[in-house]
N, C-alpha and C positions, 0 to 999 in steps of 0.2 A: 614192461609194467602195464601197458594197455591191455595186453592179452591176459595177464594175471588178473587185473581188475575185472575184465570182461568175463572170465571164467566164473566170477561171483562166488568163489569159495573162500572161506576164511584161511584155509591152508592148501598149498599145492606142492607137488613134487616136481622134480625136473621131468619125470616121465609124463605127468599131466600136461605140462607146457609143451614138451616135444610132440606129443600125440596130436595136440591141437594145431601146432604149426605145420606138422606133417600133412594135414588135410589140405593146406594151401600151397605148399612148396616142398621141395627136397631140402632137408637140412640135417646136419649131423647132430647126433645126440650130444656130443662133446661140445659143440658150439653153444647149444642151449645151456648146458651145465656151466660152461665158462661165463656166459652172460649173467646167469643167475648168481654165480659166485661173485662176480664183479658188483652186481646190484647189492648183494649182502655187505661187501666191503665198503661200499659208498653209503650204506645206511638206509637204502630204500627197502631192503628185505631183511628179515630176521631168520636165521637158520638154526635148526637143531636136528639131532639124529634120533630116529625111531627105528630100531632094528638096523637094517642095511640102508634104509632110505633117509635122505635129507629132506626135511619138511621146511618149507618157506612160508612166511607170512609177511604181507606188506606192513611196513612200520607206520605208515600214515595213509589216510584216506585219499583217494584219487583227487577230489576237489581241492584238497589242501596243496597237493604237489603241483597240480595244474596252476593254481593261483600263484604259487612261488615261482614256477618256470616262466609264466607270462610276465610277472613283475620283473624278472631278471632280464627277459628279452626286451621289454619296454625300456628298461634302464640302460642296457648295453648298446642296443641297436638304434633306439629312437630317443636317446637322450633324456629318458624319464617322461616323455610326452606320450600318453595314451592317445591323445588326439592325433598325433602323427601316425601311430599304428592304425588307427581307424581309417584316416585318410588314405593311407597306403592300400588297405584292403579294398576300400570303395573304389579307388582309382584303377585298381587291377581287376575290378569286377569279380572279386572273390566272394562278394556278399550278395545274396539274391535280393530281389526287390521286396519280397515278403519279409525277409530278415531286416532289411533297412527300415521298413515300416514299423516293425516290432521294436527296433532300437529307437526310432523316433518317439514311439509311444512311451517307452521306458524312460527316455530322457525328459519328456514332458511331465510324467508322473513323478520323476525323481526329484 
């Protein structure tokens, strides 16, 4: 999904995604096709056929999906505590000092 959103097209084909992935690593066309079919079955993509090509479109914007996935992570892993997630990130040093200052400012303004 990240790659499909990054391509910044309203519609993509398996070939579009395959060619982009191939720039980074070896991958089988059938692997890309299978993943996109799975994303279609799960409701993340919508598929239709034009000629011989299957055209795919994301069903929801990236921000909406990210918000949902993070909420699910917080609930399942951190018992619903977003504070616990933030503490975990800070303790592991996965947040830069610049980002920490930005977060502090957002908290103060919020």
